[in-house]
LOBA-839038 format. One line per field, with one value per residue (C-alpha): residue in one letter; x negated, y, z negated. Coordinates in pm, 1 decimal, m for minus. Layout:
! LOBA-839038
code: a:...
X: X:...
Y: Y:...
Z: Z:...
This chain:
! LOBA-839038
code: x:x:x:x:x:x:x:x:x:x:x:x:x:x:x:x:x:x:x:x:x:x:x:x:x:x:x:x:x:x:x:x:x:x:x:x:x:x:x:x:x:x:x:x:x:x:x:x:x:x:x:x:x:x:x:x:x:x:x:x:x:x:x:x:x:x:x:x:x:x:x:x:x:x:x:x:x:x:x:x:x:x:x:x:x:x:x:x:x:x:x:x:x:x:x:x:x:x:x:x:x:x:x:x:x:x:x:x:x:x:x:x:x:x:x:x:x:x:x:x:x:x:x:x:x:x:x:x:x:x:x:x:x:x:x:x:x:x:x:x:x:x:x:x:x:x:x:x:x:x:x:x:x:x:x:x:x:x:x:x:x:x:x:x:x:x:x:x:x:x:x:x:x:x:x:x:x:x:x:x:x:x:x:x:x:x:x:x:x:x:x:x:x:x:x:x:x:x:x:x:x:x:x:x:x:x:x:x:x:x:x:x:x:x:x:x:x:x:x:x:x:x:x:x:x:x:x:x:x:x:x:x:x:x:x:x:x:x:x:x:x:x:x:x:x:x:x:x:x:x:x:x:x:x:x:x:x:x:x:x:x:x:x:x:x:x:x:x:x:x:x:x:x:x:x:x:x:x:x:x:x:x:x:x:x:x:x:x:x:x:x:x:x:x:x:x:x:x:x
X: m2182.5:m2179.3:m1811.7:m1734.7:m1906.5:m1833.4:m1455.7:m1423.6:m1705.1:m1620.1:m1841.1:m1694.0:m1606.5:m1663.4:m1794.9:m1974.4:m2211.0:m2166.1:m2363.3:m2571.9:m2913.1:m2736.0:m2583.8:m2742.9:m2617.2:m2896.4:m2815.7:m2469.4:m2667.3:m2902.8:m2661.7:m2474.8:m2824.0:m2882.9:m2521.6:m2577.1:m2273.9:m2298.7:m2186.4:m2059.8:m2045.8:m2183.9:m2073.2:m2304.6:m2313.0:m2690.9:m2820.8:m3160.2:m3341.6:m3090.6:m2943.0:m3277.2:m3275.9:m2957.4:m3009.8:m3354.4:m3159.6:m2972.7:m2628.6:m2524.5:m2381.2:m2277.1:m2430.4:m2148.8:m2375.5:m2471.3:m2813.4:m3061.4:m3424.3:m3617.9:m3553.9:m3866.5:m4079.0:m3976.6:m3804.2:m3623.2:m3835.4:m3618.9:m3337.9:m3527.3:m3635.8:m3266.1:m3177.5:m3433.7:m3557.8:m3312.1:m3519.5:m3453.9:m3072.5:m2964.1:m2726.7:m2439.0:m2445.0:m2112.7:m2271.6:m2106.2:m2151.4:m2191.3:m1907.6:m1776.0:m1809.8:m1642.3:m1333.4:m1326.4:m1368.8:m1040.6:m855.9:m854.8:m792.3:m515.2:m316.7:m355.9:m436.4:m703.5:m874.2:m962.6:m1301.1:m1493.4:m1852.0:m1838.7:m1855.9:m2127.5:m2249.3:m2374.3:m2234.9:m1919.0:m2084.1:m2242.6:m1919.6:m1607.3:m1437.6:m1478.9:m1207.1:m1145.6:m743.5:m608.9:m418.8:m20.3:12.0:m25.3:m368.6:m454.3:m825.0:m1020.8:m1152.6:m1248.1:m1083.4:m1211.4:m1053.6:m952.0:m1292.0:m1100.9:m1378.3:m1232.6:m1468.0:m1638.5:m1892.9:m1939.5:m2216.6:m2140.4:m2293.0:m2028.2:m1688.3:m1361.3:m1277.5:m985.3:m1177.2:m1172.7:m1479.0:m1709.6:m1952.0:m2217.6:m2441.1:m2532.3:m2198.1:m2132.8:m1789.7:m1708.0:m1379.7:m1283.3:m1416.6:m1292.7:m924.8:m972.1:m1072.4:m888.9:m1102.0:m1284.8:m1571.9:m1796.9:m2091.3:m2180.0:m2486.1:m2200.4:m1895.7:m1726.2:m1374.4:m1120.9:m1135.1:m1460.9:m1279.2:m1013.9:m1277.9:m1437.9:m1142.5:m1333.3:m1605.4:m1329.1:m1356.8:m1264.9:m928.7:m883.9:m530.6:m785.3:m1076.1:m1045.8:m1400.4:m1599.4:m1969.0:m2150.3:m2541.3:m2778.8:m3089.7:m2922.2:m2956.6:m3331.9:m3505.2:m3233.0:m3123.0:m2858.3:m2872.3:m2961.4:m3039.2:m3325.1:m3504.5:m3600.6:m3877.0:m4007.5:m4344.7:m4123.6:m3960.2:m4325.5:m4418.4:m4106.8:m4242.6:m4528.9:m4323.9:m4070.6:m4287.0:m4433.2:m4207.0:m4398.4:m4425.8:m3995.9:m3934.4:m4207.6:m4068.5:m3669.2:m3812.4:m3991.6:m3757.4:m3379.9:m3356.4:m3593.1:m3411.9:m3044.3:m2939.8:m3070.7:m3143.1:m3463.3:m3509.2:m3547.8:m3767.4:m3981.1:m4026.7:m4199.9:m4126.1:m4407.2:m4248.8:m3919.6:m4025.8:m4153.7:m3830.3:m3655.4:m3525.2:m3623.4:m3400.6:m3219.7:m2951.6:m2584.0:m2412.4:m1958.4:m1753.5:m1475.8:m1148.2:m1045.0:m757.7:m660.5:m867.2
Y: 4695.3:5063.4:5072.8:4895.9:5037.0:5415.3:5270.9:5053.1:5185.5:5468.6:5766.6:5640.1:5293.6:4983.6:4783.0:4389.9:4185.5:3851.8:3565.6:3302.7:3353.3:3202.4:3450.3:3788.0:4012.4:4313.0:4418.8:4554.8:4691.7:4878.8:5033.2:5149.3:5345.6:5482.0:5623.1:5785.5:5673.3:5831.3:5727.5:5385.8:5125.3:4776.3:4496.6:4100.8:3809.1:3842.7:4237.7:4149.2:4297.2:4413.8:4651.8:4755.3:4912.8:5038.2:5156.0:5369.6:5488.1:5654.8:5516.3:5411.7:5532.5:5180.7:4836.7:4572.4:4240.6:3935.3:3843.2:4085.9:4040.1:3984.0:3597.3:3401.1:3714.7:3964.9:4261.6:4523.6:4832.4:5065.4:5003.7:4950.9:5278.5:5438.6:5228.2:5262.8:5581.7:5769.9:5825.3:5991.2:5978.0:5740.1:5383.2:5318.5:4911.8:4678.8:4314.5:3985.6:3592.6:3432.3:3303.3:3638.1:3753.3:3457.3:3487.7:3855.4:3778.1:3437.7:3703.2:3959.9:3746.8:3621.1:3901.7:3809.1:4077.1:3876.9:3613.2:3398.2:3223.2:3057.7:3112.2:3411.0:3213.5:3289.3:3588.6:3904.0:4060.4:4141.6:4342.1:4590.6:4519.8:4671.7:4509.2:4191.6:4133.3:3795.6:3728.1:3448.2:3155.1:3193.3:2800.6:2655.2:2585.9:2985.2:2908.4:3247.5:3262.7:3642.5:3736.8:3966.5:4196.7:4134.1:4263.5:4394.4:4579.4:4828.5:4671.1:4299.5:4243.1:3856.6:3685.1:3366.2:3112.1:3156.7:3363.3:3428.8:3701.0:3729.3:3691.9:3294.3:3234.7:2937.6:2874.5:2571.8:2499.8:2699.2:2872.7:3121.0:3303.2:3493.6:3367.4:3496.3:3824.0:3833.9:3749.2:4049.0:4287.0:4542.7:4559.0:4274.2:4323.4:3953.4:3942.9:3646.3:3481.7:3421.4:3475.8:3159.9:3052.8:2939.3:2615.1:2550.8:2652.0:2415.6:2111.5:2138.8:2311.3:2207.0:2464.4:2762.1:2946.5:3261.1:3286.4:3616.8:3745.4:3905.4:3994.6:4311.0:4363.6:4095.0:4203.8:3931.6:4040.2:3711.7:3767.8:3960.2:3812.8:3856.9:3822.7:3621.7:3289.6:3090.9:2741.1:2600.0:2958.4:3053.0:3040.0:3270.1:3444.5:3398.3:3627.1:3944.2:3868.4:3883.6:4213.6:4330.2:4336.1:4594.2:4771.4:4808.4:4922.7:5259.9:5494.6:5649.1:5305.5:5232.1:5565.6:5536.4:5129.1:5291.7:5542.7:5310.9:5041.9:5208.0:5537.1:5581.1:5242.1:5291.1:4912.0:4588.7:4508.6:4756.7:4560.0:4243.1:4354.6:4567.6:4261.9:4107.1:3741.7:3543.9:3578.4:3524.4:3210.9:3065.1:3082.4:2912.9:2558.7:2294.5:2014.9:1936.9:2082.8:2061.1:1866.0:1868.4:1638.7:1427.9:1453.2:1268.0:1363.4:1664.0:1923.8
Z: 2576.2:2559.2:2702.8:2384.3:2135.6:2304.6:2216.0:1952.2:1643.6:1512.7:1285.6:903.3:1056.0:785.0:1048.9:1031.8:1248.4:1164.0:1220.6:1012.0:1112.9:1435.2:1691.2:1546.5:1800.2:1760.8:2120.5:1980.8:1650.3:1922.3:2070.0:1751.2:1692.2:2035.4:2030.0:1678.5:1537.5:1138.5:797.5:853.7:578.1:682.9:637.7:627.7:455.4:495.6:633.6:698.4:1042.5:1229.0:944.5:793.7:1173.4:1151.6:791.1:902.8:1182.9:981.6:1056.7:744.1:417.9:238.0:178.6:120.9:124.4:m48.9:1.0:100.2:255.6:567.5:650.8:506.9:470.8:164.7:149.7:362.1:359.2:486.1:294.6:m11.4:4.6:31.7:m295.7:m525.0:m385.4:m225.7:79.8:292.1:133.6:m108.2:m1.2:m187.0:m220.9:m299.4:m385.6:m392.1:m383.2:m21.6:m123.9:m272.0:79.1:258.8:37.1:116.0:455.4:435.4:216.8:536.0:749.7:546.5:485.8:113.6:m147.8:m319.4:m362.8:m676.4:m650.5:m1005.2:m895.5:m1043.4:m1411.2:m1619.6:m1312.8:m1401.1:m1079.0:m1278.0:m1475.0:m1163.3:m927.9:m1044.9:m755.1:m886.9:m1174.8:m1395.1:m1371.2:m1616.3:m1421.6:m1440.9:m1449.7:m1797.0:m1810.5:m1896.1:m1722.9:m1628.7:m1276.7:m1114.9:m760.3:m529.8:m257.4:126.7:349.1:636.0:889.3:1126.0:1394.0:1380.4:1602.3:1682.0:1956.5:2103.8:2415.2:2626.7:2630.5:2897.3:3029.4:2785.6:2538.1:2433.2:2288.2:2172.8:1947.2:1906.7:1654.1:1302.0:1239.6:987.9:866.7:1236.7:1288.7:923.5:1025.0:1311.0:1213.7:922.6:1116.3:1331.5:1663.8:1787.1:2087.0:2123.1:2308.5:2485.5:2711.1:2982.1:3131.6:3186.6:3378.6:3199.0:3338.9:3156.8:2825.7:2843.8:2921.3:2584.7:2364.6:2032.8:2059.8:2078.3:1704.4:1823.4:2028.6:2282.5:2138.7:1898.2:2103.2:2202.4:2442.0:2632.0:2710.1:2867.1:2751.7:2780.5:2488.9:2269.6:1991.4:1953.4:1774.1:1622.0:1832.5:2046.6:2039.2:2391.4:2518.5:2336.4:2014.3:1741.8:1771.1:1443.3:1512.7:1548.6:1184.8:1040.3:1263.7:1164.0:777.3:838.0:1046.2:840.1:505.6:712.1:764.9:1033.6:1233.6:1169.9:1324.9:1635.8:1702.7:1697.6:1945.6:2200.8:2152.3:2159.6:2225.8:2502.8:2648.3:2845.6:2770.7:2651.8:2998.3:2954.2:2603.9:2788.3:3072.5:2854.9:2633.1:2852.4:3086.2:2888.8:2530.7:2687.1:2882.7:2529.2:2331.8:2635.1:2450.5:2643.3:2814.3:2473.3:2594.1:2458.0:2675.2:2773.7:2673.5:2872.8:2767.3:3060.8:3287.7:3025.3:3128.4
């Protein structure tokens, strides 16, 4: 993880850590904090706790997003202080709808100059975001739609259950726009629970969401999504999200948490060990595992 972030994430980059509730790579965010990257534009459909931590640590100057909050709990207080009070510095924000963000990634992945979208009809978001532009249909009906610009991150980071050394990436369970964000990006880091051989991927090809041709680095990092989850490997740690509400409200407590759980630790392995075996054991799923599909003689 250290090497991938050091080589592929640069100061001033636009960085997208994607994954919709599921498979959010907190370990990559922590490594970006640990390496004290600066002036990043952070893009994500749902900037939840990981971006609160990163923005609280001072890595970002801008946030591009579509829904903002600590899931099921409330505000992201580190982000809120930056936006509402410029504390300790201003944070530029650029807001879209969920579908608007997805369309931006699709445009970036498809090398399109813009993407039309109907969901801004009677919305007030275009009034505060000049990148959402009305356009008349070139066809006979003359319907007016809005268009959004492509989003092409410098770096997209996705987490997956497994990947090959070559980067063929397999995901199952709840899926966001990881594929679109990866294809839209200049550079892609895939973090996975385990690296598997190519024969495993060939036996179960329908799970392959991202092909290795667009991947620049593969990092094997078990439990990298905590407190998010990886279906089949560990569950979501809801207690952590509740704890974060109190931590992020207090700038002193937030700074202390970042020091203890990020800066004072060299790797995510240290984070796992510090968290304690009992907590990890409580998050492991039962026996409802997702099995492989038998494709007959074509494996």
